[in-house]
MARZA-146164 format. One record per residue (C-alpha): x, y, z; residue in three letters. Coordinates in steps of 0.05 Angstrom, whole numbers. Last residue first. Layout:
// residues N
      c1      c2      c3  res
       X       Y       Z  ALA
...
***
This chain:
// residues 259
      c1      c2      c3  res
   -2017   -1998      87  VAL
   -2089   -1975      92  MET
   -2138   -1951      39  ARG
   -2142   -2022      10  GLY
   -2176   -2048      72  ASP
   -2166   -2123      68  ASP
   -2228   -2162      88  PHE
   -2219   -2237     100  PHE
   -2277   -2283      88  ILE
   -2304   -2344     125  ILE
   -2365   -2382      99  LYS
   -2371   -2446     141  GLU
   -2361   -2518     118  ASP
   -2285   -2512     123  LYS
   -2286   -2494     196  LEU
   -2213   -2511     211  LYS
   -2188   -2489     142  ARG
   -2226   -2423     143  SER
   -2208   -2413     216  PHE
   -2133   -2419     201  ILE
   -2141   -2376     139  GLY
   -2173   -2320     179  SER
   -2114   -2326     227  ILE
   -2065   -2317     169  LYS
   -2102   -2255     145  LYS
   -2103   -2228     216  MET
   -2028   -2239     220  GLY
   -2013   -2199     156  TYR
   -2060   -2144     180  ASN
   -2018   -2137     243  GLU
   -1951   -2109     221  THR
   -1982   -2077     159  ALA
   -2033   -2035     197  TYR
   -1985   -2008     248  HIS
   -1939   -1981     194  THR
   -1866   -2002     200  CYS
   -1802   -1975     230  SER
   -1744   -2024     223  LEU
   -1693   -2001     274  VAL
   -1618   -2015     278  SER
   -1593   -2028     348  LEU
   -1529   -2001     379  GLY
   -1561   -1980     445  SER
   -1560   -1907     422  ASN
   -1601   -1927     362  LEU
   -1653   -1961     406  ALA
   -1655   -1904     455  GLN
   -1664   -1854     399  LEU
   -1722   -1893     370  LEU
   -1753   -1895     440  VAL
   -1745   -1820     447  HIS
   -1779   -1809     379  HIS
   -1838   -1854     393  LYS
   -1846   -1915     348  ILE
   -1914   -1923     315  ASP
   -1893   -1991     289  ALA
   -1845   -2048     306  SER
   -1780   -2081     284  ALA
   -1716   -2085     325  VAL
   -1647   -2098     295  ILE
   -1581   -2129     318  LYS
   -1611   -2175     371  ALA
   -1562   -2198     425  ARG
   -1615   -2225     473  ASN
   -1598   -2173     526  GLU
   -1601   -2118     473  VAL
   -1670   -2140     449  ALA
   -1697   -2146     520  PHE
   -1670   -2077     537  GLU
   -1705   -2049     475  ILE
   -1770   -2082     496  ALA
   -1764   -2051     565  GLY
   -1756   -1982     536  GLU
   -1815   -1988     489  ASP
   -1832   -2021     423  LEU
   -1903   -2048     425  GLY
   -1940   -2003     375  ALA
   -1967   -2058     330  GLY
   -1926   -2121     328  CYS
   -1862   -2126     369  PHE
   -1801   -2156     335  SER
   -1729   -2172     357  ALA
   -1682   -2195     302  ILE
   -1617   -2236     302  LYS
   -1565   -2249     249  ASP
   -1555   -2180     219  ILE
   -1492   -2157     184  GLU
   -1490   -2081     176  GLU
   -1502   -2059     105  ASP
   -1560   -2012     118  GLU
   -1529   -1981     180  LYS
   -1582   -1952     225  GLY
   -1654   -1930     215  TYR
   -1696   -1967     164  LEU
   -1763   -1940     143  TRP
   -1825   -1977     120  ALA
   -1882   -1962      72  TYR
   -1882   -1999       6  ASP
   -1927   -2053      32  THR
   -1944   -2126      17  ASP
   -1923   -2156      83  PHE
   -1877   -2207      52  THR
   -1849   -2160      -2  LYS
   -1840   -2099      42  LYS
   -1810   -2141      98  TYR
   -1761   -2176      52  ARG
   -1738   -2109      25  GLU
   -1726   -2081      94  LEU
   -1691   -2145     116  ILE
   -1645   -2140      56  GLU
   -1627   -2068      73  ARG
   -1613   -2087     145  GLY
   -1566   -2141     123  THR
   -1567   -2217     123  THR
   -1539   -2276     162  LYS
   -1591   -2330     168  GLU
   -1641   -2310     221  VAL
   -1643   -2317     297  ALA
   -1704   -2298     337  PHE
   -1730   -2248     387  VAL
   -1804   -2240     400  ARG
   -1852   -2193     435  GLY
   -1918   -2214     467  TYR
   -1942   -2278     499  GLY
   -1963   -2349     486  ARG
   -1920   -2411     476  GLY
   -1955   -2446     533  GLY
   -1939   -2392     584  GLY
   -1953   -2317     588  LEU
   -1883   -2297     565  ASP
   -1871   -2223     557  GLU
   -1809   -2225     513  TYR
   -1820   -2291     477  ILE
   -1763   -2331     445  THR
   -1780   -2351     374  GLN
   -1752   -2408     332  GLU
   -1779   -2397     262  LYS
   -1771   -2322     258  GLY
   -1761   -2302     185  GLY
   -1793   -2233     184  LEU
   -1860   -2263     167  GLY
   -1853   -2309     227  GLU
   -1841   -2250     273  ALA
   -1904   -2214     250  PHE
   -1941   -2280     251  TRP
   -1925   -2292     325  PHE
   -1946   -2221     343  ASP
   -2012   -2229     305  THR
   -2031   -2294     339  GLY
   -2009   -2365     329  GLU
   -1998   -2381     403  LYS
   -2042   -2322     422  ALA
   -2009   -2259     451  CYS
   -2030   -2208     398  ASP
   -2097   -2244     394  VAL
   -2108   -2236     469  ASN
   -2087   -2163     462  LEU
   -2143   -2149     413  HIS
   -2201   -2196     399  PHE
   -2261   -2155     375  SER
   -2328   -2189     362  VAL
   -2380   -2153     320  VAL
   -2450   -2177     302  GLY
   -2486   -2155     239  ILE
   -2560   -2137     247  GLY
   -2555   -2086     190  LYS
   -2570   -2026     236  ASN
   -2522   -2053     288  ILE
   -2466   -2059     237  ALA
   -2481   -1990     210  LYS
   -2480   -1959     279  TYR
   -2413   -1992     294  VAL
   -2385   -1968     227  PRO
   -2406   -1896     246  SER
   -2438   -1859     188  ASP
   -2506   -1854     223  ALA
   -2473   -1821     283  SER
   -2466   -1857     349  LEU
   -2462   -1817     414  ARG
   -2428   -1814     481  LYS
   -2374   -1867     472  ILE
   -2336   -1903     527  PRO
   -2266   -1923     502  SER
   -2247   -1980     456  TYR
   -2308   -1995     414  ILE
   -2292   -2032     350  ALA
   -2233   -2062     387  PRO
   -2174   -2073     341  HIS
   -2169   -2145     319  HIS
   -2236   -2151     285  THR
   -2285   -2208     277  VAL
   -2347   -2190     237  ILE
   -2412   -2231     240  LEU
   -2474   -2232     196  ASP
   -2444   -2251     130  CYS
   -2487   -2247      67  GLY
   -2428   -2230      22  GLU
   -2454   -2160       6  LYS
   -2472   -2146      79  GLU
   -2403   -2168     104  ALA
   -2368   -2127      51  LYS
   -2409   -2065      68  GLU
   -2391   -2074     142  VAL
   -2317   -2079     123  CYS
   -2320   -2018      79  GLY
   -2352   -1978     135  SER
   -2293   -1997     178  THR
   -2284   -2045     237  LEU
   -2210   -2058     238  ASP
   -2161   -2115     226  LEU
   -2215   -2154     189  SER
   -2245   -2224     191  PHE
   -2313   -2231     159  VAL
   -2358   -2288     183  VAL
   -2417   -2324     150  GLY
   -2487   -2351     158  LYS
   -2494   -2342     233  ILE
   -2549   -2376     272  ASP
   -2561   -2338     337  GLU
   -2594   -2280     301  GLN
   -2588   -2204     309  SER
   -2513   -2211     320  PRO
   -2487   -2185     387  GLU
   -2445   -2122     382  VAL
   -2379   -2113     420  ILE
   -2368   -2185     442  ILE
   -2298   -2193     471  GLY
   -2235   -2152     477  SER
   -2236   -2083     508  ASN
   -2166   -2070     533  ASP
   -2130   -2027     584  TYR
   -2057   -2033     606  LEU
   -2021   -2035     673  ASP
   -1965   -2078     645  ASP
   -1976   -2144     682  LYS
   -2050   -2133     696  GLU
   -2064   -2115     623  CYS
   -2022   -2174     599  LEU
   -2059   -2223     643  LYS
   -2128   -2196     625  ARG
   -2112   -2199     551  SER
   -2089   -2271     557  LEU
   -2152   -2289     596  GLU
   -2190   -2270     534  ILE
   -2168   -2338     507  PRO
   -2142   -2334     435  ALA
   -2155   -2398     396  PHE
   -2202   -2430     447  ASP
   -2237   -2363     454  CYS
   -2248   -2358     379  LEU
   -2276   -2429     377  GLU
   -2323   -2412     435  ARG
   -2347   -2351     395  TYR
   -2362   -2397     337  PHE
   -2405   -2443     381  GLU
   -2441   -2384     413  CYS
   -2456   -2354     345  PHE
   -2489   -2418     321  LYS
   -2464   -2448     256  MET
***
């Protein structure tokens, strides 16, 4: 398959326009797109990974893949030098291309934010920052009546992690959840959760004052690791492309060092 054809498939799935819209709306910065061009136009295989790591590059080389698709931008801010142990340097040295789709994949119709909510039980999702067409960031959804403790255990099992913390009353009845993959919980997200009668919010990298605001608003909080909230979605997305492009070699890389 030609690189340009595969890149077009990626853009159809998660248009970069979504990143631009969210950045303009919330005064954010992103660097989604082609980070490193592959050395050849014809690509023999693709590795999907949450991050560009040395292990990811080694996996691509071992499997004969010459393109890596990451969620987190392999280059986010301007860099002044590349050391020999840099994953970007290693990818360039091996002729392996790198594409990073960040906020646009968060906001895609079946993107990382969608899958975070779906993994928590969200079948009918209302979007917080709605970009149209079922795309956007932040979700609220009803679930069958459960408790905070049961949600915590469901999360650990579904997202394959032992690392999560529940703040609030463990036995409180929960029938609605608001979720924000990655580090998306802020003051506005808490207001959205309260307005939509959520009983618990789930996110990662939660700042102390935001955690306090959530608790003071009567919400319980499921505090997760950044990796787990988005790695689950990237694995699902890798599967989508594997089924869609069944004649192409598509592999998912799971970094065992992370949680």
